[in-house]
C-alpha positions in Angstrom: 0.2 0.2 0.0 1.2 3.3 -0.9 2.4 6.3 1.4 1.8 4.1 4.1 5.0 2.9 7.0 4.9 -0.5 6.3 4.8 -0.7 9.9 1.6 1.1 10.0 -0.5 -1.4 7.6 -0.2 -4.8 9.9 -0.8 -2.5 13.7 -4.5 -2.3 12.5 -4.9 -6.3 12.3 -4.1 -6.1 15.8 -8.0 -5.6 16.6 -8.4 -9.2 16.2 -6.6 -10.2 19.1 -6.5 -7.8 22.1 -3.2 -7.4 24.2 -2.1 -6.3 27.2 0.6 -4.0 26.7 3.4 -4.8 29.1 6.7 -3.7 30.0 10.0 -4.9 28.4 11.4 -7.8 30.4 14.9 -6.8 31.8 15.6 -10.5 32.2 18.2 -11.8 30.0 16.7 -14.3 27.9 18.1 -18.3 28.2 20.6 -19.5 25.5 19.1 -19.9 22.1 16.6 -17.0 21.4 19.4 -15.1 20.0 20.4 -15.6 16.7 18.9 -16.0 13.0 16.0 -17.9 12.4 13.7 -19.0 9.1 11.2 -21.2 8.5 7.6 -21.1 7.5 4.4 -19.7 8.6 0.7 -20.5 7.9 -2.2 -22.8 7.3 -2.4 -25.4 4.7 -4.5 -23.6 2.6 -1.7 -20.4 2.8 2.1 -20.4 4.2 4.6 -18.2 3.6 8.4 -18.3 4.1 9.3 -16.1 7.2 12.5 -15.3 9.3 14.1 -13.1 12.4 17.1 -12.2 13.2 17.0 -11.5 17.3 19.6 -9.2 19.3 20.5 -6.6 21.6 20.5 -2.8 20.1 23.1 -0.5 21.7 20.7 0.2 24.8 20.5 -3.5 25.5 17.2 -3.9 24.6 15.8 -7.5 22.7 15.0 -6.3 19.0 13.2 -8.2 16.5 14.2 -7.8 12.4 11.8 -9.4 10.5 12.5 -11.4 7.2 9.3 -11.9 5.0 10.0 -12.4 1.2 6.5 -12.1 0.4 5.8 -9.1 1.7 9.4 -7.9 1.0 10.5 -7.3 4.2 14.3 -7.9 4.4 15.5 -6.9 8.0 12.8 -4.7 8.9 13.3 -3.5 12.4 9.9 -4.1 14.1 8.7 -2.0 16.7 8.6 -2.3 20.2 10.9 -5.5 22.3 11.2 -8.8 22.1 9.1 -9.2 25.9 9.5 -12.4 28.3 6.1 -13.8 28.8 6.2 -17.2 30.7 8.5 -18.9 29.0 8.1 -17.9 25.7 8.6 -14.5 24.0 6.6 -12.2 22.3 6.2 -9.4 20.0 2.8 -7.3 20.7 3.4 -5.1 17.3 3.2 -7.5 15.4 1.0 -10.4 17.7 4.1 -12.9 17.1 4.8 -15.8 19.7 7.9 -17.1 19.8 9.0 -20.3 22.2 12.4 -21.7 21.5 13.5 -25.5 22.4 17.0 -25.6 21.5 17.6 -25.0 17.5 14.0 -24.9 17.0 11.5 -21.9 17.4 7.8 -22.8 17.6 5.1 -20.3 17.9 2.2 -18.1 16.3 2.3 -15.2 13.7 -0.2 -12.3 13.3 -3.6 -11.8 14.3 -5.1 -15.3 13.1 -2.7 -17.3 15.0 -1.2 -18.8 12.4 1.2 -21.4 13.2 4.9 -21.3 12.9 8.3 -23.2 13.2 11.8 -21.8 12.8 15.1 -23.3 12.4 18.1 -22.1 13.6 20.3 -20.7 10.2 23.8 -19.1 9.4 22.0 -16.6 6.9 19.0 -15.0 6.2 17.7 -14.3 2.9 18.3 -11.3 0.9 16.4 -9.1 -1.8 16.6 -10.5 -5.3 16.8 -8.5 -8.3 13.8 -8.3 -10.2 14.6 -10.7 -14.1 15.0 -9.4 -17.1 11.5 -10.4 -18.9 11.0 -9.6 -22.1 9.6 -6.1 -22.7 6.9 -7.0 -24.7 5.0 -5.2 -27.5 4.6 -1.7 -25.6 1.7 0.5 -25.8 0.0 0.5 -29.0 -0.9 4.6 -28.4 -0.9 6.5 -25.7 -3.3 9.8 -25.4 -2.2 12.7 -22.0 -5.6 14.2 -21.2 -5.7 16.7 -18.3 -4.6 15.3 -15.0 -3.6 12.3 -13.0 -5.8 9.4 -13.4 -7.2 7.5 -10.2 -10.3 6.1 -11.9 -10.8 2.9 -13.5 -11.2 2.8 -17.5 -14.6 1.6 -18.8 -15.0 0.5 -22.5 -17.6 -0.1 -25.0 -17.7 -0.7 -28.4 -14.9 2.0 -29.8 -15.3 4.4 -26.8 -13.0 4.2 -23.8 -14.5 6.4 -21.0 -12.5 8.1 -18.3 -12.8 10.6 -15.3 -9.6 12.8 -14.0 -8.7 14.4 -10.9 -8.8 17.8 -13.0 -12.3 17.5 -13.1 -12.8 16.3 -17.0 -14.5 13.5 -18.1 -13.3 12.0 -21.2 -14.5 9.7 -24.2 -11.5 8.1 -26.1 -11.9 6.9 -29.7 -10.1 3.4 -29.4 -9.4 3.1 -33.1 -7.9 6.6 -33.9 -6.3 7.4 -30.1 -8.0 11.1 -30.0 -10.6 12.5 -28.0 -14.2 12.1 -28.8 -15.6 14.4 -26.2 -15.3 16.0 -22.9 -17.2 17.1 -20.3 -16.4 19.5 -17.5 -17.5 18.0 -14.1 -15.7 20.6 -12.2 -14.3 17.9 -9.5 -11.9 14.9 -9.5 -13.7 12.0 -10.3 -11.9 8.5 -8.7 -14.9 5.7 -9.9 -15.1 3.8 -12.9 -18.0 4.6 -15.0 -21.0 1.9 -16.1 -22.0 2.1 -19.9 -25.0 1.0 -21.4 -26.0 1.6 -24.9 -26.8 4.7 -24.9 -25.9 6.4 -21.5 -22.7 6.7 -19.3 -23.2 7.2 -15.6 -20.2 7.8 -13.1 -19.8 9.7 -9.7 -17.7 12.9 -9.0 -16.4 14.6 -6.1 -18.9 17.4 -6.5 -21.4 15.1 -4.9 -23.3 14.3 -7.9 -24.1 10.9 -9.8 -24.3 11.9 -13.4 -25.9 10.6 -16.5 -24.4 11.5 -19.9 -25.4 10.6 -23.7 -22.5 8.2 -24.0 -21.9 9.4 -27.7 -22.2 13.4 -27.4 -21.4 14.1 -23.5 -24.3 15.5 -23.0 -25.7 15.7 -20.0 -29.0 13.7 -19.3 -29.5 14.9 -15.6 -27.8 14.8 -12.1 -28.4 13.5 -8.7 -27.4 14.9 -5.4 -25.3 12.0 -3.8 -24.3 14.4 -0.8 -21.2 13.6 1.3 -18.9 14.4 -1.6 -17.8 17.6 -1.0 -14.9 16.9 2.0 -11.1 17.1 0.6 -9.3 13.9 -0.1 -6.2 12.4 1.2 -3.9 11.7 -1.6 -0.4 9.5 -1.5 2.2 11.0 0.2 5.1 9.1 1.7 4.1 10.3 5.6 0.7 10.2 5.0 -1.3 7.1 5.8 -4.7 6.9 5.5 -4.7 8.0 2.0 -8.4 8.0 -0.3 -8.1 7.2 -4.0 -11.3 5.4 -4.5 -14.8 5.9 -5.5 -17.7 3.6 -6.3 -19.4 2.7 -9.9 -22.8 3.2 -9.7 -24.1 -0.8 -10.3 -27.5 -0.9 -12.7 -29.7 -4.0 -12.5 -33.2 -3.6 -13.4 -33.4 0.2 -13.9 -32.4 1.2 -11.0 -28.5 2.5 -9.7 -27.2 1.4 -6.8 -24.0 3.7 -5.2 -22.7 5.0 -1.8 -21.8 8.6 -0.9 -18.8 10.1 0.6 -21.2 10.6 4.0 -22.1 6.9 4.1 -25.5 7.1 2.7 -26.6 4.6 -0.2 -28.3 5.2 -2.9 -31.1 3.8 -5.2 -32.2 5.8 -8.4 -34.1 5.3 -11.2 -32.0 5.5 -14.2 -33.9 6.7 -16.6 -35.1 10.0 -14.8 -32.8 10.2 -11.9 -34.9 10.1 -8.9 -34.6 8.5 -5.8 -36.2 5.1 -5.3 -34.8 5.4 -1.8 -32.0 6.1 0.9 -29.9 5.0 3.7 -28.2 7.0 6.0 -24.5 5.7 7.2 -21.8 6.4 9.5 -18.6 6.3 7.2 -18.0 6.9 3.5 -18.4 4.0 1.1 -15.6 3.9 -1.4 -16.1 0.8 -3.0 -18.9 -0.5 -6.0 -21.9 -2.7 -4.0 -22.3 -6.5 -5.4 -26.1 -7.4 -6.5 -27.2 -11.0 -5.1 -30.5 -12.1 -6.0 -33.0 -9.4 -4.3 -29.8 -7.8 -2.0 -27.5 -5.3 -3.0 -24.2 -5.4 -0.9 -21.2 -2.6 0.0 -19.0 -1.9 2.5 -17.8 1.5 4.0 -14.8 2.6 6.0 -16.4 1.6 9.2 -15.3 -1.9 8.3 -18.7 -2.9 7.9 -20.5 -4.7 5.3 -24.0 -4.4 4.8 -26.7 -6.1 2.6 -29.9 -4.1 1.7 -33.1 -5.1 0.4 -32.7 -3.9 -3.2 -36.8 -2.8 -3.6 -36.7 -1.3 -0.1 -33.5 -0.4 1.4 -34.5 -2.4 4.5 -31.2 -3.8 6.0 -31.1 -7.6 5.8 -28.1 -8.5 7.3 -24.2 -6.8 8.6 -21.1 -7.9 9.0 -18.3 -5.8 10.6 -14.8 -6.8 9.4 -13.2 -3.7 11.7 -11.4 -2.4 9.2 -12.2 0.3 6.2 -13.5 -1.8 3.1 -11.5 -1.0 0.0 -12.3 -3.9 -2.3 -15.7 -4.4 -4.2 -17.6 -6.9 -2.6 -17.7 -9.9 -5.7 -19.5 -13.4 -5.4 -17.2 -15.9 -6.7 -18.4 -19.6 -6.4 -20.8 -19.0 -3.9 -19.1 -16.7 -1.7 -18.8 -13.4 -1.2 -15.5 -12.0 -1.1 -14.5 -8.9 0.8 -11.3 -7.4 1.2 -10.3 -4.7 3.5 -7.4 -2.2 4.8 -6.2 -4.6 7.1 -5.2 -7.2 5.0 -7.9 -9.2 5.7 -9.6 -11.2 3.3 -13.0 -13.3 4.1 -15.3 -15.5 2.4 -19.3 -15.0 3.5 -22.1 -16.6 2.4 -23.9 -13.9 0.6 -27.5 -14.5 1.9 -26.6 -14.5 5.6 -23.2 -12.7 5.9 -22.1 -15.7 7.7 -18.1 -16.5 7.5 -17.4 -19.4 5.7 -13.3 -18.6 6.1 -10.8 -15.9 6.6 -7.3 -15.5 5.6 -4.6 -12.7 5.6 -2.2 -11.1 3.0 0.4 -11.2 5.2 0.1 -7.3 6.3 -1.0 -6.1 2.8 -4.1 -3.7 2.6 -6.5 -5.6 -0.1 -7.5 -2.8 -2.1 -7.5 -4.9 -5.8 -11.2 -5.7 -6.8 -11.5 -9.8 -7.1 -12.4 -11.4 -10.4 -14.0 -14.4 -11.1 -11.7 -16.5 -12.9 -13.6 -19.7 -14.3 -15.1 -19.9 -10.6 -11.7 -18.9 -9.2 -10.5 -16.2 -7.1 -8.2 -14.0 -9.0 -6.8 -10.9 -7.3 -4.1 -8.6 -6.8 -2.3 -6.7 -4.0 -0.9 -3.9 -2.2 2.4 -4.6 -0.6 2.4 -8.0 -1.0 2.9 -6.9 -4.8 1.3 -10.2 -6.2 -1.8 -11.4 -7.7 -2.9 -14.4 -6.2 -5.2 -17.6 -7.4 -7.8 -18.4 -4.4 -10.4 -21.2 -4.3 -13.2 -19.9 -2.8 -14.1 -23.0 -1.4 -11.6 -23.1 1.1 -9.3 -20.2 0.6 -6.4 -22.1 -0.8 -3.7 -20.3 -2.5 -3.1 -22.1 -5.6 -0.2 -20.0 -7.1 0.8 -16.1 -6.0 2.8 -14.3 -8.6 5.2 -11.3 -7.7 4.5 -8.5 -10.3 6.9 -6.2 -8.6 4.6 -3.3 -8.0 1.5 -2.2 -6.4 -1.6 -4.2 -8.1 -3.9 -2.4 -6.7 -5.8 -2.9 -10.3 -7.9 -5.7 -10.4 -6.5 -8.2 -12.9 -8.1 -8.5 -16.5 -8.4 -11.8 -17.9 -8.2 -12.3 -22.0 -8.0 -15.5 -23.0 -5.4 -17.5 -21.6 -3.7 -14.3 -20.5 -3.9 -12.1 -17.4 -3.3 -8.1 -17.7 -2.0 -6.6 -14.8 -0.9 -2.9 -14.1 1.1 -1.9 -11.2 2.3 1.4 -9.5 4.9 2.3 -7.8 6.6 5.2 -5.3 9.9 6.7 -4.2 11.0 7.0 -1.6 9.3 3.9 -0.1 10.1 1.0 2.6 10.6 -1.5 0.2 10.8 -1.6 -3.7 8.0 -1.6 -6.1 8.4 -0.6 -10.0 5.0 0.5 -12.2 4.6 -1.3 -15.4 1.8 -3.5 -17.4 2.5 -7.1 -17.5 0.7 -9.9 -19.4 0.9 -13.5 -17.1 0.1 -17.2 -18.2 -3.6 -17.4 -16.7 -3.1 -21.3 -15.7 0.5 -20.8 -13.9 0.8 -16.8 -13.4 4.1 -16.9 -14.8 4.8 -13.5 -16.2 5.3 -13.8 -20.1 6.0 -10.3 -20.6 6.4 -6.4 -18.7 6.5 -3.3 -20.0 8.5 -1.0 -17.3 6.9 2.2 -17.0 9.1 4.9 -17.7 10.0 7.2 -14.1 7.3 10.3 -13.8 10.3 12.7 -13.0 10.0 14.6 -9.5 6.7 12.4 -9.0 6.2 10.4 -5.5 4.0 8.1 -7.3 3.9 6.5 -10.6 2.3 4.1 -13.0 -1.0 2.7 -13.1 -3.2 3.0 -9.6 -7.0 1.8 -11.2 -7.8 -1.0 -13.2 -7.5 -1.8 -16.9 -10.3 -2.4 -19.5 -10.4 -4.6 -22.6 -11.6 -2.6 -26.2 -11.1 -5.5 -28.9 -8.1 -6.1 -29.5 -6.7 -3.6 -26.9 -6.6 -3.2 -22.9 -6.7 0.2 -21.4 -5.4 1.7 -18.5 -5.1 5.4 -16.8 -1.8 6.6 -15.1 -1.1 8.6 -12.6 1.2 10.7 -15.0 -2.5 11.8 -16.6 -2.4 9.7 -19.6 -4.4 6.5 -21.2 -2.4 4.0 -22.7 -3.2 1.4 -25.3 -1.6 -2.1 -25.2 -2.3 -5.1 -27.7 -3.9 -8.0 -26.7 -2.3 -11.2 -28.1 -4.5 -14.2 -27.4 
């Protein structure tokens, strides 16, 4: 996750295991706790390599340094001390418990108490260089728009649609790479548009939901959502709670369903722009809703997932995730897949909200939206820097592929390939690079990767949001204000 200390991303997860803060132990640990340790933590469905170096610092505080290759940590100093606790040792900031027995350590890691087993080693791993992948075909065309693009691109027929942070909504002809029309909304846009045969619907930070004529950009109506007039926090190396998403209006049987920045949720007649119903909320809604039968399901920054009756707005069930919901809820394989800022992925029964399983992205926020890949879950990650294919039945990770940058954007499936855009920032706690990659759909292996040129002087670079397919092109917007089109090779 960008603009966030990697430590800050992990700390919200501690809500799962309340702990009592204790003073550091002044007792010297028994022989064997100091040193280098490496092994495995996790569950049968998802396990990772992990290691620690435990040693005294200059002030004689016992400290732990984390080696977690899946999260790109190689010697990260963990906050707080290693504390003695009834014959074992704990690192409270990371919810770690270590039980030394000679040259082995058993214990648990992170709020779900993943079992851990380590052995003493002479050396711990170091970061490997990025492989020299083929560069691929490169962009087929690029169009410079007016300002940075954080919204996912939408496409239909020969037009691609996107709004920018400069307050302008664009329609671009994908055959000619020319702007077909623009609409001055006046405030930034961060959400994807919904496109029908005749209309385009999108939300804007001026507080309105718009309907435009798809071919001319002429305004048909606007609906006041309220609550979107507060300023956003953008990615920055010292800012933790950035805010770069907005919901796509979901169209079902002539009604648009969409949340607002004041936490309210709305049902709007798509033809007239008149309200069908509105429900109050307590925190902003930044992700798109899911439709499941007669329910509309959405998540908010309160950490709550709510299911409402589509006809009346009456709440049917709710579930707390305890961190902002930053990933679009999606029903895949009969499970409602929900991801949050704290790195939790959960599968719920969409009809009742009952939890089927939970997993962690090992400290990485979940900002990518899950995609249905023939009944399997395909989802990107933030600091985890990977695209994962997961079985919705039990949360088993089938494969994980390192794409070397923030995969906030949803993966895009095209034939036997997966296309993934990535973003990056400098300076940051770990290495990320921006680019556009084609992955093998069966294995996740990178076939080629086009590296994004650096945007001089900028903290962030690359593609923060999802791409869309338009014929034989995949189209994505970047923070340099450019719309890029890459050829699809099936």
